[in-house]
C-alpha positions as CSV (number, residue, x, y, z in Angstrom):
1,M,123.0,-106.1,105.4
2,A,122.9,-104.6,108.9
3,L,126.0,-104.8,111.0
4,P,125.7,-107.1,114.0
5,F,127.2,-104.5,116.4
6,T,127.8,-100.8,117.0
7,F,130.9,-98.9,117.9
8,D,129.6,-98.3,121.4
9,Q,129.1,-102.0,122.0
10,L,132.6,-102.8,120.7
11,Q,134.1,-100.0,122.9
12,A,132.3,-101.3,126.0
13,F,133.4,-104.9,125.1
14,I,137.1,-103.9,124.7
15,L,137.2,-101.8,127.9
16,V,135.7,-104.7,129.9
17,L,138.4,-107.0,128.6
18,D,141.2,-104.4,129.2
19,T,140.2,-103.5,132.7
20,G,138.9,-107.0,133.7
21,S,135.8,-105.4,135.2
22,F,132.4,-104.2,134.1
23,S,132.4,-101.6,136.9
24,V,135.8,-100.2,136.0
25,A,134.8,-100.1,132.3
26,A,131.6,-98.2,133.2
27,E,133.7,-95.7,135.3
28,Q,136.0,-95.1,132.3
29,L,133.1,-94.6,129.9
30,G,131.2,-92.3,132.4
31,V,128.1,-94.5,132.4
32,T,126.5,-97.0,134.8
33,Q,127.6,-100.6,135.1
34,P,124.1,-101.9,134.0
35,A,124.6,-99.8,130.8
36,V,127.9,-101.5,130.0
37,S,126.4,-105.0,130.8
38,A,123.5,-104.3,128.5
39,Q,125.9,-103.3,125.6
40,V,127.9,-106.5,126.0
41,R,124.7,-108.7,126.3
42,E,123.4,-107.1,123.1
43,L,126.7,-107.8,121.4
44,E,126.5,-111.4,122.5
45,R,122.9,-111.7,121.4
46,K,123.6,-110.4,117.9
47,A,126.8,-112.6,117.6
48,G,124.8,-115.6,118.9
49,L,127.8,-116.6,121.0
50,R,129.1,-116.0,124.6
51,L,132.0,-113.6,124.3
52,I,133.0,-113.0,127.9
53,E,133.2,-115.4,130.9
54,R,134.1,-114.9,134.5
55,V,137.4,-116.2,135.8
56,G,137.5,-115.9,139.6
57,R,137.0,-112.2,140.4
58,T,137.8,-111.0,136.9
59,V,136.6,-111.5,133.4
60,A,138.2,-113.0,130.3
61,P,137.3,-113.5,126.7
62,T,136.0,-116.8,125.3
63,A,137.6,-118.1,122.1
64,A,135.0,-116.2,120.1
65,G,135.6,-113.1,122.2
66,T,139.4,-113.3,121.6
67,T,138.7,-113.4,117.8
68,L,136.3,-110.5,118.0
69,A,138.6,-108.4,120.1
70,G,141.3,-108.5,117.5
71,H,139.0,-107.2,114.8
72,A,137.2,-104.8,117.3
73,R,140.5,-102.9,118.1
74,G,141.2,-102.4,114.4
75,L,137.6,-101.2,113.8
76,L,137.7,-98.7,116.7
77,D,141.1,-97.3,115.6
78,A,139.7,-97.0,112.0
79,G,136.6,-95.2,113.4
80,M,138.8,-92.7,115.3
81,Q,140.8,-92.0,112.1
82,A,137.7,-91.5,110.1
83,A,136.3,-89.1,112.7
84,A,139.6,-87.2,112.6
85,A,139.5,-87.0,108.8
86,V,135.9,-85.8,108.8
87,S,136.6,-83.2,111.5
88,S,139.4,-81.6,109.3
89,H,136.6,-80.3,107.0
90,A,134.8,-78.5,109.8
91,D,134.9,-74.7,109.8
92,G,136.1,-74.6,113.4
93,V,137.7,-76.8,116.0
94,Q,135.0,-78.8,117.8
95,G,134.4,-82.0,119.8
96,T,135.6,-83.2,123.2
97,V,139.1,-83.8,124.4
98,R,139.6,-85.8,127.6
99,M,142.7,-84.8,129.5
100,G,144.2,-86.1,132.8
101,T,146.7,-84.3,135.0
102,G,147.8,-83.8,138.6
103,A,146.1,-81.4,141.0
104,T,149.0,-78.8,141.0
105,A,148.9,-78.4,137.2
106,C,145.1,-78.4,137.2
107,L,145.0,-75.6,139.8
108,H,147.9,-73.4,138.6
109,L,148.5,-74.1,134.9
110,L,145.2,-75.0,133.3
111,P,142.6,-72.3,134.3
112,A,144.1,-69.5,132.1
113,L,144.9,-72.0,129.3
114,L,141.4,-73.4,129.3
115,R,139.9,-69.9,129.4
116,Q,141.9,-69.0,126.3
117,I,140.9,-72.2,124.5
118,R,137.2,-71.6,125.3
119,S,137.5,-68.0,124.0
120,S,139.2,-69.1,120.7
121,H,137.3,-72.3,120.1
122,P,133.9,-72.2,121.9
123,A,132.8,-75.5,120.2
124,L,135.8,-77.4,121.7
125,H,135.1,-79.0,125.1
126,V,138.1,-80.0,127.3
127,V,137.1,-82.4,130.0
128,V,139.8,-82.5,132.8
129,T,140.3,-85.4,135.3
130,T,142.9,-85.2,138.1
131,G,144.8,-88.1,139.5
132,N,148.3,-89.4,140.2
133,T,150.7,-90.2,137.4
134,D,150.2,-94.0,137.5
135,D,146.4,-93.5,137.3
136,I,146.6,-91.1,134.4
137,V,149.0,-93.3,132.5
138,R,146.8,-96.3,132.9
139,R,143.7,-94.4,131.7
140,V,145.5,-93.0,128.6
141,E,146.7,-96.5,127.8
142,L,143.1,-97.8,128.0
143,N,142.0,-94.9,125.8
144,A,139.7,-93.6,128.6
145,L,141.7,-90.3,128.3
146,D,142.9,-88.7,125.1
147,L,146.1,-87.3,126.6
148,G,147.7,-86.6,130.0
149,L,150.1,-84.0,131.5
150,V,152.0,-85.9,134.1
151,T,155.3,-86.0,136.0
152,L,158.1,-87.8,134.1
153,P,159.6,-90.3,133.7
154,V,156.9,-92.5,132.2
155,A,157.7,-96.0,130.9
156,S,155.1,-97.4,128.5
157,R,155.6,-98.8,125.1
158,A,152.0,-97.9,124.2
159,L,152.5,-94.2,124.7
160,T,154.4,-91.3,123.1
161,V,156.0,-89.0,125.6
162,S,157.1,-85.4,125.0
163,T,158.6,-83.1,127.6
164,A,156.4,-80.0,128.2
165,L,158.1,-78.1,131.0
166,T,160.6,-78.2,133.9
167,D,159.2,-77.1,137.3
168,A,161.8,-76.2,140.0
169,F,161.1,-76.9,143.6
170,V,161.6,-74.2,146.2
171,A,161.8,-74.0,150.0
172,V,159.0,-71.9,151.7
173,S,158.6,-70.4,155.1
174,A,156.4,-67.8,156.7
175,V,157.5,-64.2,156.2
176,Q,157.5,-63.6,159.9
177,A,159.6,-66.7,160.6
178,P,163.5,-66.4,160.9
179,A,164.9,-65.5,157.5
180,L,165.9,-68.5,155.3
181,P,169.3,-68.4,153.6
182,R,169.4,-67.1,150.0
183,T,169.7,-70.7,148.9
184,V,168.4,-73.6,151.1
185,T,170.3,-76.9,151.6
186,P,169.0,-80.0,153.4
187,K,171.1,-79.0,156.5
188,N,169.3,-75.7,156.7
189,L,166.0,-77.6,157.2
190,A,167.3,-80.2,159.6
191,D,166.1,-78.6,162.8
192,K,162.9,-77.0,161.4
193,P,159.4,-78.4,161.5
194,L,158.5,-79.7,158.1
195,I,155.0,-79.7,156.5
196,L,155.1,-82.1,153.6
197,F,152.8,-83.8,151.1
198,E,151.3,-87.1,152.2
199,P,153.4,-90.3,151.6
200,G,153.3,-91.9,148.2
201,T,153.0,-88.7,146.2
202,N,155.7,-87.9,143.6
203,T,156.5,-84.6,145.3
204,R,157.0,-86.4,148.7
205,Q,159.3,-89.0,147.2
206,R,161.4,-86.4,145.5
207,T,161.6,-84.2,148.6
208,E,162.6,-87.1,150.9
209,A,165.3,-88.2,148.4
210,W,166.7,-84.6,148.2
211,L,166.8,-84.3,152.0
212,L,168.3,-87.8,152.4
213,A,171.0,-87.1,149.9
214,G,172.0,-84.1,152.1
215,G,172.1,-86.3,155.2
216,V,168.7,-85.3,156.6
217,R,165.9,-87.8,157.2
218,A,162.4,-86.3,156.8
219,R,160.4,-86.3,160.0
220,P,157.4,-84.1,159.1
221,T,155.2,-82.6,161.7
222,M,152.3,-82.6,159.2
223,E,151.5,-84.7,156.2
224,L,148.8,-83.1,154.0
225,G,147.2,-84.1,150.7
226,S,146.5,-80.5,149.6
227,I,149.0,-78.0,148.3
228,E,146.7,-75.2,149.4
229,A,146.5,-76.5,152.9
230,I,150.3,-76.8,153.1
231,K,150.7,-73.2,152.0
232,Q,148.2,-72.0,154.6
233,M,150.0,-73.9,157.4
234,V,153.4,-72.6,156.4
235,A,152.1,-69.0,156.1
236,A,150.7,-69.4,159.7
237,G,154.3,-70.0,160.9
238,L,153.8,-73.7,161.7
239,G,156.7,-75.0,159.7
240,C,158.6,-75.0,156.4
241,S,157.9,-77.0,153.2
242,I,159.3,-77.8,149.8
243,L,156.9,-77.1,146.9
244,P,156.9,-77.0,143.1
245,A,157.4,-73.3,142.1
246,M,154.3,-73.7,139.8
247,A,152.1,-73.9,142.9
248,L,153.0,-70.4,144.1
249,R,150.8,-67.5,143.0
250,D,151.9,-63.9,143.4
251,A,149.7,-63.6,146.5
252,D,151.5,-66.5,148.0
253,R,154.9,-64.8,147.6
254,T,153.7,-61.9,149.8
255,A,153.0,-64.3,152.7
256,L,155.9,-66.7,152.2
257,Q,159.6,-66.6,152.0
258,V,160.5,-68.4,148.8
259,R,164.1,-69.7,148.2
260,P,165.8,-71.9,145.6
261,L,167.3,-75.1,146.7
262,R,170.9,-76.2,146.6
263,P,171.5,-78.6,145.1
264,A,168.7,-77.7,142.7
265,L,165.6,-80.0,142.6
266,S,163.1,-80.1,139.8
267,R,160.5,-82.2,138.0
268,E,159.7,-82.6,134.4
269,L,156.1,-82.6,133.2
270,G,155.3,-84.3,129.9
271,I,152.4,-84.8,127.5
272,I,151.5,-88.5,127.0
273,M,149.3,-90.0,124.3
274,R,148.7,-93.4,122.8
275,Q,151.0,-94.1,119.9
276,D,148.1,-95.2,117.8
277,K,145.9,-92.3,118.7
278,P,144.8,-90.1,115.7
279,L,145.8,-86.5,116.5
280,M,142.4,-84.8,116.0
281,R,142.2,-81.0,115.6
282,G,141.0,-80.5,119.2
283,M,143.9,-82.5,120.6
284,Q,146.3,-80.5,118.4
285,V,144.9,-77.2,119.8
286,L,145.2,-78.4,123.4
287,V,148.8,-79.7,122.9
288,A,149.9,-76.5,121.3
289,A,148.3,-74.5,124.1
290,L,150.0,-76.6,126.7
291,L,153.4,-76.2,125.1
292,A,152.9,-72.4,124.6
293,S,151.8,-72.0,128.3
294,A,154.8,-74.1,129.5
295,A,157.2,-71.9,127.5
296,Q,155.8,-68.8,129.3
297,A,155.9,-70.5,132.8
């Protein structure tokens, strides 16, 4: 007897329900919206029942859809476990691992790590997506990403969270600018033009809180969304900034004064995965490489 559905159809169906949108589900799957709609229509045709209905601007399951969703989640999880069990018999590590992280880690932590993984495991493909912590957390919860490397804390009952590394913040100024103290306090920056990350970012929030705790209200002369742009502006002598130490290459340190902060300011980066996610060999390799790279940072 032929099954009345495929795993692809069930995955599309579940993502539409979880995101409340055909277009968002398509984005998560990396396909077009018509392709997702076609998967769901075929699933409904084979079931002989309507499984999804529109409620205002979102979608919701019908009674039959709710029943199917409960079984579908179990089937998808079982399929992932079966894939993991089969992959353990392969001669080498292979497959695709989908990872999400922030722009700073992507630029300054991942290139050497991914080059090493490609050299050791050429059949393993790591697909990297950048975004803010909230976006990465949501996509890992929806199983659109296999794991994330994000700024902690993360509060989600659906995820396992493990600390990977601690990244200190530092004050930076141009080498030709007046010398910064050996350790920089908020008061040392009170009368200096500040070049900070754009509002809403984790780094901006932490920087503002650190300054405010020292009696200084942040009034930046520039608010930029790129860490590379901030470094260039600071190196040109246009102001000072507070940056994660991870973001500074050796070449940056020749163009910038770099000083630790007092009191110290840092952030923790952690690895997040769904609690019910089978830890396939490719994910094991990536997690081990992240932890090893963090230990050397």
